[in-house]
C-alpha positions in Angstrom: -32.2 39.8 -36.8 -29.7 41.6 -34.6 -27.2 41.2 -37.5 -29.7 42.6 -39.9 -30.2 45.7 -37.8 -26.4 46.3 -38.0 -26.4 45.8 -41.7 -24.5 42.4 -41.5 -25.3 39.5 -43.7 -25.4 36.4 -41.5 -27.2 33.1 -41.1 -28.1 31.7 -37.7 -28.3 27.9 -37.1 -30.5 26.5 -34.4 -30.4 22.9 -33.4 -33.4 21.4 -31.7 -34.4 17.9 -30.7 -37.7 16.4 -31.8 -38.6 15.9 -28.2 -38.5 19.7 -27.6 -41.1 20.2 -30.3 -43.7 19.3 -27.7 -43.0 22.6 -25.9 -45.1 25.6 -26.8 -42.1 28.0 -27.1 -40.8 26.1 -30.1 -44.0 26.8 -32.0 -44.0 30.5 -30.9 -40.5 30.7 -32.4 -41.3 28.8 -35.6 -44.3 31.1 -36.2 -42.2 34.3 -35.6 -39.2 33.0 -37.7 -41.5 32.2 -40.6 -43.0 35.7 -40.3 -39.6 37.4 -40.3 -38.4 35.4 -43.3 -34.8 35.6 -42.2 -32.2 33.1 -43.3 -32.3 30.9 -40.3 -31.4 27.2 -40.6 -33.2 25.0 -38.1 -31.6 21.5 -37.7 -34.2 19.2 -36.4 -32.4 16.3 -34.8 -35.0 13.5 -34.9 -34.1 10.4 -32.8 -37.6 9.7 -31.5 -36.3 10.3 -28.0 -36.4 13.0 -25.3 -35.0 11.2 -22.3 -37.8 8.6 -22.5 -39.3 7.7 -25.9 -41.2 10.6 -27.5 -44.9 10.7 -27.2 -47.8 12.7 -28.7 -49.0 13.5 -32.2 -45.9 15.5 -33.2 -43.8 12.4 -32.7 -46.2 10.5 -34.9 -46.1 13.3 -37.5 -42.3 13.2 -37.6 -42.3 9.5 -38.0 -44.5 9.8 -41.0 -42.1 12.4 -42.4 -39.3 10.0 -41.9 -41.1 7.5 -44.1 -40.7 10.0 -47.1 -36.9 9.3 -47.2 -37.6 7.5 -50.5 -38.3 10.9 -52.1 -34.9 12.3 -51.0 -33.2 9.2 -52.4 -35.1 9.7 -55.7 -34.2 13.4 -55.8 -30.5 12.8 -55.3 -30.4 10.0 -57.8 -31.9 12.4 -60.3 -29.4 15.1 -59.4 -26.5 12.7 -59.9 -27.9 11.6 -63.3 -28.2 15.2 -64.4 -24.6 15.9 -63.5 -23.5 13.1 -65.8 -25.2 14.7 -68.9 -22.5 16.7 -70.9 -24.9 19.5 -71.8 -28.2 20.4 -70.2 -30.3 22.9 -72.1 -32.8 25.3 -70.4 -35.8 23.3 -71.7 -34.5 20.0 -70.4 -33.6 21.6 -67.1 -37.2 22.9 -66.8 -38.5 19.4 -67.5 -36.2 17.9 -64.8 -37.3 20.5 -62.2 -41.0 19.9 -63.0 -40.4 16.2 -62.7 -38.8 16.6 -59.2 -41.7 18.8 -58.1 -44.2 16.3 -59.3 -42.4 13.5 -57.5 -42.3 15.6 -54.3 -46.1 16.3 -54.6 -46.8 12.5 -54.8 -44.4 11.4 -52.1 -44.3 14.3 -49.7 -47.4 16.4 -49.0 -47.1 20.0 -47.8 -46.4 19.9 -44.0 -46.4 22.0 -41.0 -43.0 23.6 -41.7 -43.9 24.6 -45.2 -47.2 26.1 -43.9 -45.2 28.2 -41.4 -43.0 29.6 -44.2 -40.0 27.3 -44.1 -38.3 25.5 -46.8 -38.0 21.8 -45.8 -35.1 19.5 -46.5 -35.2 16.0 -45.4 -35.5 13.6 -43.8 -31.8 12.7 -44.2 -29.5 10.3 -42.5 -27.8 12.3 -39.7 -25.0 9.7 -39.4 -24.0 10.2 -43.1 -21.6 13.1 -42.6 -20.8 13.8 -46.3 -24.6 13.9 -47.0 -25.2 16.1 -44.0 -22.5 18.6 -45.1 -24.0 18.7 -48.6 -27.5 19.4 -47.4 -26.3 22.1 -44.9 -24.3 23.7 -47.7 -27.5 23.8 -49.9 -29.5 25.3 -46.9 -26.9 27.9 -46.4 -27.5 29.3 -50.0 -31.2 29.7 -49.5 -32.1 33.2 -48.4 -35.1 32.2 -46.3 -35.9 30.0 -43.2 -35.0 26.4 -43.7 -35.7 23.3 -41.7 -33.2 20.5 -42.1 -34.8 17.3 -40.8 -32.0 15.0 -39.6 -32.8 11.4 -38.5 -30.4 9.9 -36.0 -30.3 7.1 -33.5 -29.8 8.0 -29.9 -26.7 6.3 -28.4 -25.3 5.6 -31.9 -21.9 3.9 -31.7 -22.3 2.2 -28.3 -24.5 -0.9 -28.3 -25.5 -0.5 -24.7 -26.7 3.0 -25.3 -28.5 2.1 -28.5 -30.3 -0.8 -26.7 -31.3 1.3 -23.7 -31.0 5.0 -24.6 -33.1 6.2 -21.6 -30.7 4.7 -19.0 -27.7 6.0 -21.0 -29.0 9.5 -21.4 -26.6 10.8 -18.8 -23.9 8.7 -17.3 -20.9 9.3 -15.1 -17.4 8.4 -16.3 -16.5 4.7 -16.0 -14.0 3.9 -13.2 -12.3 0.5 -13.4 -11.9 -1.6 -10.3 -14.6 0.1 -8.3 -17.3 -2.1 -6.8 -20.5 -0.7 -5.5 -20.9 -1.3 -1.7 -23.6 -3.7 -0.5 -26.8 -2.4 1.1 -27.0 1.1 -0.3 -30.0 3.0 0.9 -32.9 3.6 -1.4 -32.8 6.8 -3.5 -35.4 9.5 -3.0 -36.6 8.9 -6.6 -37.2 5.2 -5.9 -38.8 6.0 -2.5 -41.2 8.4 -4.3 -42.0 5.8 -7.0 -42.8 3.2 -4.3 -45.0 5.7 -2.4 -47.1 6.8 -5.4 -47.5 3.2 -6.5 -48.8 2.3 -3.0 -51.1 5.3 -3.0 -52.5 4.3 -6.4 -53.3 0.8 -5.2 -55.2 2.2 -2.3 -57.0 5.0 -4.2 -58.3 4.7 -7.7 -58.4 8.5 -8.1 -54.6 8.8 -7.9 -53.1 9.5 -11.3 -49.5 10.3 -12.3 -48.3 12.9 -14.8 -44.7 13.5 -16.0 -43.0 15.5 -18.7 -41.0 12.9 -20.8 -39.2 11.4 -17.8 -41.1 8.4 -16.6 -38.0 6.5 -15.7 -36.1 9.6 -14.4 -38.9 10.5 -12.0 -39.4 6.9 -10.7 -42.8 6.4 -12.4 -41.9 3.3 -14.5 -43.6 0.9 -12.2 -46.7 3.1 -12.0 -46.8 3.2 -15.8 -46.6 -0.6 -15.9 -49.2 -1.2 -13.3 -51.6 1.6 -14.2 -51.2 2.5 -17.8 -54.6 4.1 -18.0 -53.8 6.4 -15.1 -50.3 7.4 -16.3 -49.8 10.4 -18.5 -46.5 11.4 -20.2 -47.2 14.7 -21.9 -43.7 15.1 -23.4 -41.4 18.0 -22.7 -44.3 20.3 -21.9 -44.2 21.2 -18.2 -46.7 24.0 -18.5 -49.3 21.7 -20.1 -48.5 19.0 -17.5 -49.5 21.3 -14.7 -52.7 22.6 -16.3 -53.7 19.1 -17.5 -53.4 18.0 -13.9 -55.4 21.0 -12.8 -58.2 20.0 -15.1 -58.3 16.4 -13.8 -58.2 17.6 -10.2 -61.2 19.9 -10.9 -63.2 16.7 -11.7 -62.2 14.6 -8.7 -58.9 13.0 -9.7 -55.9 13.2 -7.4 -53.0 14.0 -9.8 -49.3 13.6 -8.7 -47.1 15.6 -11.1 -43.5 14.5 -11.1 -41.1 17.2 -12.5 -37.5 18.1 -11.7 -37.1 21.2 -9.7 -35.2 23.1 -12.4 -37.9 22.3 -15.0 -40.7 23.4 -12.6 -39.5 26.9 -13.2 -41.2 26.7 -16.7 -44.6 26.2 -15.1 -44.7 28.9 -12.4 -47.7 30.7 -14.1 -49.6 27.5 -14.3 -48.9 26.5 -10.7 -50.1 29.9 -9.5 -53.1 30.6 -11.7 -54.4 27.2 -12.8 -53.8 25.2 -9.5 -53.2 27.5 -6.5 -55.7 30.3 -7.1 -58.4 27.6 -7.4 -57.1 25.6 -4.5 -57.0 22.4 -6.5 -55.6 19.2 -4.9 -52.6 18.7 -7.2 -49.4 17.2 -5.7 -46.1 18.2 -7.2 -43.2 15.8 -6.7 -40.0 17.9 -7.2 -37.1 15.6 -7.7 -33.6 17.0 -8.0 -34.3 19.8 -5.5 -31.3 21.5 -3.7 -27.8 20.6 -4.7 -27.8 18.5 -7.9 -24.7 16.4 -8.6 -23.0 16.1 -12.0 -25.5 18.2 -14.0 -23.8 21.6 -13.9 -25.2 25.1 -13.4 -28.3 24.6 -15.5 -29.9 21.8 -13.4 -29.4 23.1 -9.9 -32.6 22.9 -7.8 -31.8 25.7 -5.4 -34.4 28.2 -6.5 -37.8 26.5 -6.1 -38.3 27.6 -2.5 -38.0 31.2 -3.4 -40.1 30.8 -6.6 -43.0 29.0 -5.0 -43.2 30.0 -1.4 -45.3 33.1 -2.2 -47.9 31.0 -4.2 -51.2 31.3 -2.3 -52.2 28.2 -0.3 -49.4 26.0 -1.6 -47.7 23.8 1.1 -44.1 22.8 0.6 -42.9 19.6 2.3 -39.4 18.2 2.7 -39.1 14.5 3.7 -35.8 13.1 4.9 -36.3 9.3 4.7 -38.3 6.6 3.0 -40.9 6.4 5.7 -41.2 10.2 5.7 -41.7 10.1 1.9 -44.6 7.7 2.4 -46.1 9.9 5.1 -45.5 13.1 3.2 -47.3 11.8 0.1 -50.2 10.5 2.2 -50.5 13.9 3.9 -50.4 15.7 0.6 -53.1 13.5 -1.1 -55.4 14.0 1.9 -54.8 17.7 2.4 -57.4 18.9 -0.1 -55.1 21.5 -1.6 -52.0 22.1 -3.7 -48.8 20.6 -2.2 -45.1 20.4 -3.3 -42.8 17.7 -2.0 -39.2 18.5 -2.7 -36.3 16.0 -2.4 -32.8 15.8 -3.7 -31.0 13.5 -6.1 -29.5 11.4 -3.3 -30.2 8.4 -1.1 -32.8 8.6 1.6 -31.6 9.4 5.1 -31.9 6.5 7.6 -35.4 5.9 9.1 -34.5 7.0 12.6 -37.1 6.7 15.4 -38.4 10.3 15.3 -39.0 10.0 11.6 -41.9 7.6 12.2 -43.9 10.2 14.2 -47.1 11.5 12.6 -47.0 14.6 10.5 -48.6 17.7 12.0 -49.1 20.7 9.6 -46.5 23.3 10.0 -44.4 21.4 12.5 -41.2 19.4 12.6 -39.7 16.9 15.0 -36.9 17.1 17.6 -34.0 15.0 16.3 -31.4 15.5 19.0 -31.7 16.9 22.5 -28.6 17.4 24.8 -28.7 18.6 28.4 -27.5 22.1 28.7 -27.6 22.8 25.0 -26.7 26.4 24.1 -27.4 26.1 20.3 -30.3 24.8 18.2 -29.8 23.9 14.6 -32.9 23.5 12.5 -32.8 22.0 8.9 -35.3 20.5 6.6 -35.3 17.1 5.0 -32.0 15.3 4.3 -30.1 18.4 5.4 -31.0 17.4 8.9 -28.4 14.7 8.6 -25.7 17.3 8.1 -27.1 19.1 11.2 -26.8 16.0 13.3 -23.2 15.4 12.3 -22.5 19.1 12.9 -24.0 18.7 16.4 -21.5 15.9 17.1 -18.6 18.0 15.9 -19.8 20.9 18.1 -20.1 18.5 21.1 -16.4 17.6 20.6 -15.7 21.4 20.8 -17.6 21.7 24.0 -20.7 23.3 22.5 -23.9 21.3 23.4 -26.3 21.4 20.5 -29.9 20.4 19.8 -31.2 19.5 16.4 -34.7 20.0 14.9 -35.8 18.5 11.6 -38.2 20.8 9.8 -40.8 18.9 7.7 -42.7 21.9 6.4 -41.1 24.8 4.6 -44.5 26.3 4.2 -46.6 26.7 6.2 -44.6 26.9 9.4 -46.4 26.9 12.7 -44.9 30.0 14.3 -46.2 29.2 17.8 -44.6 25.8 17.7 -41.3 27.3 16.3 -41.1 29.9 18.9 -41.8 27.4 21.6 -38.9 25.1 20.6 -36.4 28.0 20.0 -36.9 29.6 23.4 -34.0 29.6 25.8 -31.1 29.0 23.3 -28.2 31.4 22.9 -28.1 30.8 19.2 -30.6 29.4 16.7 -29.3 28.3 13.3 -31.6 27.6 10.3 -30.0 25.8 7.4 -31.7 25.7 4.0 -30.9 23.7 0.8 -31.8 26.6 -1.3 -30.8 30.1 -2.1 -30.5 32.1 1.2 -31.7 35.4 -0.1 -35.5 35.3 -0.1 -35.7 31.8 1.4 -37.4 30.3 4.4 -34.3 30.2 6.7 -34.0 34.0 6.6 -37.7 34.4 7.5 -37.4 32.0 10.5 -34.2 33.6 11.8 -35.9 37.0 11.6 -39.0 35.7 13.4 -36.8 34.5 16.3 -35.0 37.8 16.5 -38.3 39.7 16.6 -40.0 37.6 19.3 -37.0 36.4 21.3 -34.4 39.2 21.4 -32.5 37.3 24.0 -31.5 34.7 21.4 -29.3 35.3 18.4 -30.2 33.7 15.1 -28.3 32.7 11.9 -29.5 31.6 8.5 -27.4 29.4 6.1 -28.0 28.7 2.5 -26.7 28.8 -1.1 -25.6 31.9 -2.9 -27.8 32.9 -5.7 -25.2 32.2 -8.4 -25.2 28.4 -9.3 -21.9 26.6 -8.7 -19.9 24.7 -11.3 -20.5 20.9 -11.7 -19.5 18.8 -8.8 -20.7 15.9 -6.7 -23.4 16.6 -4.1 -21.2 16.6 -1.1 -18.8 19.0 -2.7 -21.6 21.4 -3.6 -22.9 21.3 0.0 -19.4 21.9 1.3 -18.8 24.9 -1.0 -22.0 26.4 0.3 -21.1 25.7 4.0 -24.0 23.3 4.3 -22.2 20.1 5.1 -21.5 19.1 8.7 -18.2 20.9 8.9 -19.6 24.1 7.3 -22.5 24.3 9.8 -20.3 23.6 12.8 -17.8 26.2 11.6 -20.6 28.8 11.2 -21.9 28.1 14.7 -18.5 28.5 16.3 -17.8 31.7 14.3 -21.1 33.1 15.5 -20.5 32.2 19.2 -17.0 33.7 19.0 -18.3 36.9 17.5 -21.0 37.0 20.2 -18.3 36.7 22.9 -16.1 39.2 21.2 -19.0 41.7 21.0 -19.9 41.2 24.6 -16.3 41.8 25.7 -16.3 45.2 23.8 -19.3 46.4 25.7 -18.6 48.9 28.5 -19.1 47.3 31.9 -21.7 48.8 34.3 -20.3 49.2 37.8 -22.8 49.2 40.7 -22.1 52.2 43.1 
């Protein structure tokens, strides 16, 4: 349309997977494009998969369309036969066109795309490149919206990927000669899957909801054990949240598992449909914080800022497997909306303090050193970086205590001020964007009520970083052990420098 406004004659091509047709925005765009009548070509790549297999009535509808491939074969056979006739008169041509239309009417009924104002071509074999080029060339010559329905097989060309497309949806490069070490810790995703399965065995009201990612969110075992209490709504995060809200209003205890970056799509639903009504929906936000190997689009560093202002919503950050179990138990018994955020990483070790009961708004003391001048507070697995930073600082002669924050919201301010009292420097590290985050608020609280202490907040810059592994992302943001220790030493050096510049008072 922008080209049309400039007087240019162009065609736009949009490629969309069949799994994305579960999202409402796709229908909004189809409706608008059909209304505008512009020459847009929509290539519908139909492989019956999102990340997990597609679900819902649209998937069934596309499967029925795929069965009409016999019409396309018939049409092309007729076209080839016509080309072999030396001379085709207008009357014979009209007869052929009417015959094709009659066949289409018998074999392919008018569908949703035609009703929306699109010409429909397909389904065709997307792995037949000459045929695909031919159909796209035909679509290019049509001066109106066209849907080219292309049927493909996910993982085509690699047997392992064809047999298990969900596991092979996104893989790291193969490295020969590397053997995985024994005894790796449980991932947060698996810990969540175990926790929600245990909760479901104890409470028949617990149900699980996901958006096309049963395996990716750790819910495969739940789906197997409780198929009637498991709901995959397809790539439709907004609907997943409101669907859960409806169930919660009638006594169910929904646990909605969605990646942090995809929860951004459902902000309105979390606020209006869940939080305003105070409904007991638990949101399990996988891939929060620094996300390895997924690039800028999948970083989970914005959810704290997005959701911390939502009324009555608690935000929890467990660090280990035992804390995941306790966090979910606390969330399911809280009676209100709760978010549990955790990264794409292995759980931190179950250290002794992590087995202590959860108290709303409070954390736990992870390290206490006699004569400590500095306190470092961090939530969830970032507390491990804080512990390592404390060891580095100890080697530099700076005694440091560490507090693990379990709640990002609410925070018990009386508790916080009681544990920060008496330190020269209080540092708050956050695995999220610093501007508008929780760490800045806590640092400001300390400065306001304890002016004798200095405070410092650490976090990510708002611009997402390029693809890297998790440790590299944390290091770039200064949130690894070395980065935290370096920030502490720099702050203490600046404090000493500023003190030296102050004019001395001489008693007369």
